[in-house]
N, C-alpha and C positions, 0 to 999 in steps of 0.2 A: 506493499499501501505508500501513494507520497508519506510524505513528508513536509511538515511548513516552509523548505529550507530545501528543494532540494525537484522542480515541477520537472515536471512528464505527462507524459502520455497516462492519460488510467486505467484501467480494463476493462475488459467491456462492458456494457451492462444494457439490463435486457427493455425493452422499446417496452413506450410511453410516453400516453400523446404527451404533446407537449403542455399541456392546461393538471397529466396528476405532474411532472416535471417540474417544480418549483427548484433547485439550480438555476440550470435553463431558460428560465426565466426566467430568470434576475442578473443571467449573461455568464455562468458559468455555461462556460456552452464543452465543452473538450472535461468534463467531470467521475468521480466514484461516481461510486452508485449511494442511490438513496440509502442516509442507515435513522436507526432510527429502534424506539423502546417496545418493545412486547413485555409488559408488566400479567403476570399468573396469577388471581389473588387465589388460587385454589391451593396455591400452594405457600403464598406469606403465610408467617407464625411471627409477628408483629415486633422484628427483633427492635427495629429501627439502626442495623447497622447500616441500611443502605442512610437514612438524612446524617448521622455520625460520618459517614467517611463522605456525603457530599460537602457538609461542612469546617469537614477539615482542608479537603485537596482544593476544597475552591478559595479560601479562607472570611466564607459568613460568617457574619455572630451568630452567635443561640439566643433565640431567644421561645426557650421553650422550660425555663428552668419555675413557672410560677404553675399549681395546682387549675386546669379550666374547669372541672367537674364536668371532661368529655371522659371517665375510666384512663387509662392509661396515655389513649390519646394530650402529650402536654405540650402540643404544637398550634395544636388546633388547625387549620391552615395556610395554604401554602403564599407565603405572602413573601415580602422585598431579603425577606431573613432566611426565610423556610422556602427548599427549593424544593428539597422530596419531602411529603409530608405521611404520616404512613396514620391511617381514618381508623379507627377502632367502632367493628359496630354491631351494639351488645344483641339480638332476639332471644325478646327469655319467652319461652310459654310458645314458645313455636314448634306447631302441630308435623317436623317434615311426611309423616305415613296422609295427614291432614291436606297437606297443602301441595305432596305431591315436588316438590321443591328433591329434598333428599338430602343430603352432607358430604361430606369428602371429610377423607380419616383429619381425626384430631379435632375436626369440627366441633361440635355437637358433642354439647359436658352432661352430665350425670340426672340433671331437672328439669332436658330437654330441652332448654338455652338455646343457641348457636351464635357461634364467635364468629364477621364477617371482618376479613385486614387483607387491605389495601394501600402499595404507596404512590400519592398522585405525584403527577411531574406533569409541568408545561405540556405542548400537547404536540406540538411544531408543525403549528399545522396549515396543511396545504395553501387556503389562503385563509392569512397571516392578517385582519384585522391589523393589528399593534403595526405588521409595516407599513399600510395603507393609511395611515394620518400621523408616522410622526414625524417631524416637521425636522431634524437634521439631520437622517438617515444616521439618531444612532442606531438602530435597533435596519440589521441585514440580515441577509439567508447566504443563509454560506454551499461554499461548495458539498455537501451531503447535506444539505436539502432544507438543516438545521435554521433556528432565525433564534439569535444573537446581538440584547443587548449590549455597545460598545461605549462602556462607560466611558473615558473620553473622550465623546463626542454628545454624551443626555445633553441638557438642560435642566434635565427633570419640572418640565412642564405635565408630567402625569396623563397628559391626551390616550398613550400608548395601556393604562389599568381601571376606564373603562371598556372600551372598545373593546379585551380580551371578556370572549363571554364565559369565560370556566375561570375564571379573575384571576386569574393568575399573576399576573405582577405586582407587585406594590413598587414601591416605589421610599426609601431608609435616607431616617429621620439624623441621621448623624452625616452623612454627603448628601443626602437630598436625590441623590441622583433614582431613578428603575432600576429591579434588577427580577434578576427571573433565573431555571432554569440556563443553558447557555449547553449543558450535552456532553457536558466535557471538550468543549474545545480543540482546550489545547494538548488534550490526550489523543483524539481521532485521529486529531492532525497527524502524530506521531504513529500512529502505525495499535495506542492499545483503546483500553478499550473501562471505559468511563467510568465512575467513585465508589459510583450505585449498583450498577451491576456487577460491578467484580469485591464488594463486603460478603454481599448475598449469597446467606449462607446452604439456602434451598434452590437457585434459579428462578426466583419469582419475579426477576426481574432480567428473560436478552435481550442483550445490545445485538447488532448485525443492520447490511441487507435490509428493508422492511419490505421489499418486496418475499426475499425467504422467512423472512417471520412473519408472515399475513399468511403463508403453507399447515407452515411450525402451524399458528392458534388455529387451524380450520380441525386441525390432527387432535388436538387439546380438547377441544371442544368438542370434538365425533370420541372420538375416547371415557370422558367424563357423560356425554346421553347414552352410553351405548354400560356404564359405570351406575346408572341409577339416581344420577343425575342432572335433570333435564330443565334442570334451570340458568343450564352456563350458555353461553349466547356472551361476543365479542362488542366492545360499542372500540367507535373512532376507523376501524377497519376498512371502513367501505370507501371507497375514493369516492362513491356519489352525494356521498353524503353532503351537512348544509358548509360544510368547514371544505368539500374537496377532501375529506377523510386527515384520520391526525398522523404527521410519524412518530407518535406516543398512541399506543393504543391498548386495551383492558375482555381480559377476559372476567370477568361478570358472572358474578351467581346467585343476583337478584335484578333489581331492577335497577337503571342509572344512580335513580333519585335514593332511594336506599346509600348512597356511597358519599351524595352531595353533591353527584355533577347531573345535570343536565342533558333532559331524556332526550333532545331536536336541536342540538346546535345548530346558529347559522353564524355565518360572516356579519363581525355586527356592521358594515358598509358593505356591504349589499348592495343596495338601497343607489349609494353615491352618484353612482356615474345614468344612475335616472336624474337623479333631484340633479343635478351639470346640468341632465340637458336643460330641467326645467328654468334654472335659472336662467342659465344662457335663451333661451324660447323667448323669457317673461324682459332678458334686455335686451334685447333687439326690436320684443313689437313697443316700448320702451325711447327706442331708440328712434323707431318709425314716429316715433306719435311726434315724440320733442323737430324732425324734420318737417313731417307733416304742417307741424303748427305754427313751428316758423315762417316755412314760405306761404302760406295761407297770412303770414301777418306785412311780407313783407311783399306780400299783388295785392293786399289792403289796403297797403300807403300810399 
């Protein structure tokens, strides 16, 4: 794999349409396969090794030393100082037989409760609204198809924060800048695995070429269905969804809302072209009306 210091021709990549190849759309015409994360929540044990590894490698400040009241979830959500967030969802009194959900090994407790654990992260969307609204170019699309904030270019305007449909990006009080997961751009540029995936003891977080991960994920879903877990489903794996598919996608064991994820996310800037066309049309109509009025006054004088 190419490193940051040795430019050269990348290995052949799979055929992708221009719309599904964000690196090419951003001008990286000779680039590696699109890289990403597949997070299999069915084998997550909630150890938080990913959170710790992310903070250590990226020098992300701590923000989780207070009691949140959310079980063992000490970080609560993704933000400028939490780029990987392990959620703990306790489902009390759920009857796996009556619901037809089934449990994966190790999830059920003696009283019939179920724990769902999931390591959340930036989705590195194919159609990324944060990129659309950034006025300085601080948010950029890399040759790997990922989305990165350039700290030295960010002016702290915060436009990207409400633009993200997942609430991933935050602004850090210490420096005023926006921050989020980079998918360890510095590591993958040197052929290394991102810190969170490297640290995960159960391979719940898997890293690699996105096309390969999608195939692997579908096989895993089929395996769970055959094993009596019919609720297993993939989230953000579909290039036809509202964000063009995620560069990070997930295997879930319940509805996305249970994990605090939007069920049908849509790129928040999808209507901007239509809105600008309407603005341009209105401006043209006003200009034309002004010219007609001016000519009428001139001819009447």
